[in-house]
C-alpha positions in Angstrom: 4.7 -15.8 25.1 0.9 -15.7 25.3 -0.8 -14.2 22.3 -4.1 -12.4 23.2 -6.4 -11.5 20.3 -8.6 -8.5 20.9 -11.6 -8.1 18.7 -15.1 -6.7 18.5 -17.6 -5.0 16.3 -16.9 -1.5 14.9 -17.2 1.0 17.8 -16.9 -1.6 20.5 -14.0 0.0 22.2 -11.0 -2.1 21.0 -8.8 0.9 20.7 -9.5 2.0 24.3 -8.9 -1.6 25.5 -5.6 -2.0 23.6 -4.4 1.4 24.8 -4.9 0.2 28.4 -3.0 -2.9 27.6 -0.2 -0.9 25.9 0.0 1.4 29.0 0.6 -1.8 31.1 3.6 -2.5 29.0 2.2 -5.2 26.7 3.2 -4.9 23.0 0.2 -4.3 20.7 -0.1 -5.1 17.0 -2.9 -2.8 15.8 -4.0 -4.2 12.4 -5.8 -1.0 11.3 -2.8 1.2 12.2 -0.3 -1.2 10.5 -2.5 -1.2 7.3 -2.6 2.6 7.3 1.2 2.7 7.7 1.7 0.2 4.9 -0.5 2.3 2.6 1.7 5.3 3.3 5.2 3.8 3.4 5.4 0.5 1.5 6.2 1.5 -2.1 5.6 -2.0 -3.5 2.1 -2.2 -1.9 1.3 1.4 -2.9 2.1 0.5 -6.6 0.0 -2.7 -6.4 -3.0 -0.7 -5.0 -2.5 2.0 -7.6 -2.7 -0.6 -10.4 -5.9 -2.1 -9.0 -7.5 1.2 -8.0 -6.0 3.8 -10.4 -8.6 6.5 -9.6 -7.4 6.4 -6.0 -3.7 6.9 -6.9 -2.0 10.1 -7.7 1.7 11.3 -7.6 2.9 8.1 -6.0 0.4 8.2 -3.2 -2.9 6.6 -2.3 -5.8 8.9 -1.6 -7.4 7.0 1.3 -10.6 8.9 1.1 -11.1 8.0 -2.5 -10.1 4.4 -1.8 -12.5 4.1 1.1 -15.3 5.5 -1.1 -14.4 3.1 -3.9 -14.7 0.0 -1.7 -17.3 1.2 0.7 -20.2 -0.7 -0.8 -18.6 -3.0 -3.3 -17.9 -6.6 -2.0 -15.7 -7.5 -4.9 -13.6 -4.3 -4.6 -13.1 -4.7 -0.8 -12.1 -8.4 -1.3 -9.6 -7.3 -4.0 -8.1 -4.7 -1.7 -7.9 -7.2 1.2 -6.2 -9.8 -1.0 -3.6 -7.2 -2.0 -2.9 -5.9 1.5 -3.2 -9.1 3.5 0.1 -10.7 2.7 1.9 -7.5 3.7 -0.1 -7.4 7.0 0.8 -11.1 7.8 4.5 -10.4 7.2 4.3 -7.5 9.6 2.4 -9.5 12.2 4.9 -12.4 12.0 7.8 -9.9 12.4 6.0 -8.4 15.5 5.5 -11.8 17.1 9.2 -12.7 16.4 10.5 -9.4 17.8 8.4 -9.8 21.0 8.8 -13.5 21.5 10.4 -13.0 25.0 7.4 -10.9 26.3 5.0 -12.7 28.7 2.0 -11.4 26.7 1.5 -9.7 23.3 -1.8 -8.3 21.9 -3.2 -8.6 18.4 -5.9 -6.0 17.8 -7.8 -7.2 14.9 -11.4 -6.2 14.1 -11.8 -9.2 11.8 -9.8 -11.7 13.9 -12.3 -14.6 13.4 -13.2 -13.7 9.9 -9.6 -14.0 8.8 -8.7 -17.0 10.9 -6.3 -15.1 13.1 -7.9 -16.7 16.2 -5.9 -19.8 15.3 -2.6 -18.0 16.2 -4.0 -16.7 19.5 -3.8 -18.4 22.9 -6.8 -16.5 24.1 -9.4 -14.2 22.5 -11.0 -11.2 24.2 -14.0 -9.6 22.6 -15.0 -6.1 23.5 -18.7 -5.4 23.3 -21.3 -2.6 23.7 -25.0 -2.4 23.0 -26.0 -1.9 19.3 -27.1 1.7 19.8 -23.8 2.5 21.5 -21.8 0.8 18.6 -23.8 2.7 16.0 -23.5 6.0 17.7 -19.7 5.7 18.1 -19.2 4.7 14.5 -21.5 7.3 13.0 -19.4 10.0 14.7 -16.4 9.0 12.5 -15.7 11.3 9.6 -17.1 10.2 6.2 -19.4 7.5 7.8 -22.9 7.1 6.4 -25.7 4.9 7.4 -25.2 2.9 4.2 -21.5 2.5 4.7 -22.0 1.5 8.3 -24.6 -1.2 7.3 -22.3 -2.6 4.6 -19.2 -2.7 6.8 -21.2 -4.3 9.6 -22.5 -6.9 7.2 -18.9 -7.9 6.6 -18.2 -8.7 10.3 -19.1 -11.9 12.1 -22.4 -12.0 14.0 -22.0 -10.6 17.5 -23.5 -13.7 19.2 -21.0 -15.9 17.3 -18.1 -13.6 18.1 -18.9 -13.7 21.8 -19.5 -17.5 21.8 -16.1 -18.1 20.2 -14.2 -15.8 22.6 -12.5 -16.8 25.8 -13.3 -13.5 27.5 -15.9 -10.8 26.9 -15.6 -7.3 28.3 -18.2 -4.5 28.0 -16.8 -1.1 27.1 -19.7 1.1 28.0 -19.4 1.4 31.8 -16.4 3.8 31.7 -12.7 3.4 31.5 -12.3 2.7 35.3 -14.6 -0.3 35.0 -13.0 -1.5 31.8 -9.6 -1.3 33.4 -10.7 -3.3 36.4 -12.2 -6.0 34.3 -9.1 -6.1 32.2 -6.9 -6.5 35.2 -8.9 -9.5 36.4 -8.6 -11.1 32.9 -4.9 -10.5 32.9 -4.4 -12.0 36.3 -6.2 -15.1 35.1 -4.2 -15.4 31.8 -0.8 -14.7 33.4 -1.0 -16.9 36.5 
């Protein structure tokens, strides 16, 4: 089994890239989606978050909008949340890898792959990239995003030059899906042969 890490800045096109990989039959572990699922379904995690962020907790559920607002510009709050969620995420990731051990290639979609040291469990790392104005434009279209929140979240990610330097493959996502798919096919041929 080859573990391919897919990463990139916010708005780089990771989701589009991993959707193409999933359509080719490769199992994808989407960190953001798994965290959202854990926050909705894992009772133990929900209680832990509720204790740490009581204003974001009501009737046994986490209000994700309130939680996002609570950590959006507070380094200590976001680190506290990450420390709470991370062990659950690692367990899910390890179960995913074990379940798919017989697959020729599996994908870990992690926006903070390098920041959290997950590149160490990957055989290859693919960074998805786009020009800064494209990144910002894509992210600012998301609901609830502000210029301040974008700047804060961007500051928490590794520098783009460093990310690209540490990656085995770099793929631009701003030339259309056909071009992205062709580039992806070329990378897959190289990895799998």
